[in-house]
N, C-alpha and C positions, 0 to 999 in steps of 0.2 A: 335188826330193831329188837333194842334191851328193855323198851318203856312198857313196863306191864300194862299200865293203864291204854294204851294205844293196842297191844296186843288182847285185851278184852274188849276192844272196841271191834277190832277186827275179826275174832276171833269165838265170841260170846254175844256181844250185840248184835252185829250183823246177821249171825245165822238166825239167831232168834227172831230178828224182825222178820227175815224172808219166810221162817215157818209159820208166825204169827200172821202175816200177810196171806199165805195160804190157807190156813185155817178160817180165815175172816172169808175169803171168797167162797170156801165150801159152805160155810153159814149160808151165805146169800144165795148159793145156787139150791141148797135145801129149803130154803123159803121162797124159793121161785121169783127171785128180783125182776125177772123179765116181765111177769104179769101183775105184780104189787107195785113196788116202788119204781121201777123201770129205769129209762135209759138215765133221768137226772140224777138217781143216786148213784147210778155207774160212774157219769162223767163225774162226781165227787168224790170217787174211790180212784180214779185217774189223775185228778187234780192233788189230793194226797200223794198217792205213789211218785209223781211226778215232784212235788216239794220235797218231799225226804230225799227223792236222789239228786237235785242240785245241792241239797247239803251235805250229802255223803261224796258227791264227784270233788268239792270244793275240799273236803277233808282229807281225801285221797290223794289231791294233787297239789296241796299247798301246806307250807309251814304253817303250824299251828303258832298264828298272830292274835292279837287282840281281835284283827279285823275278822280273822275266820271265828273265832269264839262267837262276834257280834253276828255274824252271818248266820250260824248255826242258831243262837238264840232266837234269830228274828224268824228261821223256817221252822223252829219250834212255835212261836206263838201265831205264826201263819197258819200251820198245820191245826193247832187246836180251834182256830175260827172256823177252818173248814170242817174239823172234825162236829163243831157244835151246829154249824149249818146241817152238815148230812144228818145227825140224830134229829134236829126238830123238822125236817123234811120226811125224813124215812119213818120214824117212830109211830107217826099216825096210820102208814100205809102197810105195813108188813110187820111181823114179829121180831123182836130182837130179844131172843132169850137170853138165860143167864151164862151158857157156854159162850156165846157171840159177844155179851158184854165182859167177859173175861180176857178175852181175844181183844178186845179195843184196849182193855187195861193196859196191855203188854205194848201194842199199837202206839198208845199215848204216851207211855213211860220210857220206851226204849231210846227215842229221841232226846229225851231230858237227861236221860242215865247216860247217854253218849256225852252231852255237853259238859254233865261234871265229868267225865273220864277225861274229855279234853282238857279241862279246864285244871284236873290235877296235872296232867302232861305238860301243860305250860305254865306252872305256877311259879315259876323261876325266871320267869321272861320279862324283860321291860315292856311296857305296853309299845305296840307297833301296828297302828291303824293302815298298813299296807297288805297287798298279798303277794306272796313269793313262790316260787315253785317249790317244791320240795329239794333240800339238798341233797338227802338220801332217799330217791323215790322207794314207793312201795314196790315189792318183787312184782314184775311183769306177770306171772302165773297169777298171783293172787288177785291182781285187779281185774284181768280178764276173766277169771274163775267166778269172781263176784258178780262182775256185771252179766255173765253167762247165767249164773243161778238167778239173778233177781229178774232178768230178761226170763228165762224158761219158768220158774216157779210162781213169779208173781205177773210180771208183763203180760206174757201171755193168756194165763188165763182173766186177767180183767180186759183184756181187749177181748176174749170170746163171751165174758159176762155182757160188755157193752155190744157186741154184735148181736147175740139173743135180745137185748133189750129193744134194740133198734128192729129185728126182725119182729117180734112179738108187737111192737108198736104199728110197723108197717100193715100188721095182718089184722089190726084191730083189737087185740088182745089185751092192750094198754091203753088205758087213757093218757092224753098229753104225748 
């Protein structure tokens, strides 16, 4: 693969997203999400993780067409709406300090930067509103490594967060 935009997506944007996701989880843990905003906020985090995961899966497996750009743009908009719902719910219930706000900036802008990189990569393509499997698939080692990395560094901590929130709720340490 010799596309600089896709290389930036794979080897810069994705690792930054994983790191920012983990940093965000540490902020939640530090502010005791299980006893403050609880499982509802945690569910929104899992939803945002899933939203971005769907977009990344489409990008990793499909040729970059107008359809893929549209899907990624839709994922970005849906993710932003979920972020808004998350903040509206959370801010009255637990502190969201400056560091966490900066982490959120990365988590919000990396999908938009990824969309821009994809658009640059497909700039000279004629409009194509269909999905096609990649003619030159990304290396299997990269795909597996990215999936395992996201699962271990983001998925597992957010699952732990949800379990902690549900335990606190069942013990009466959190309302709702």
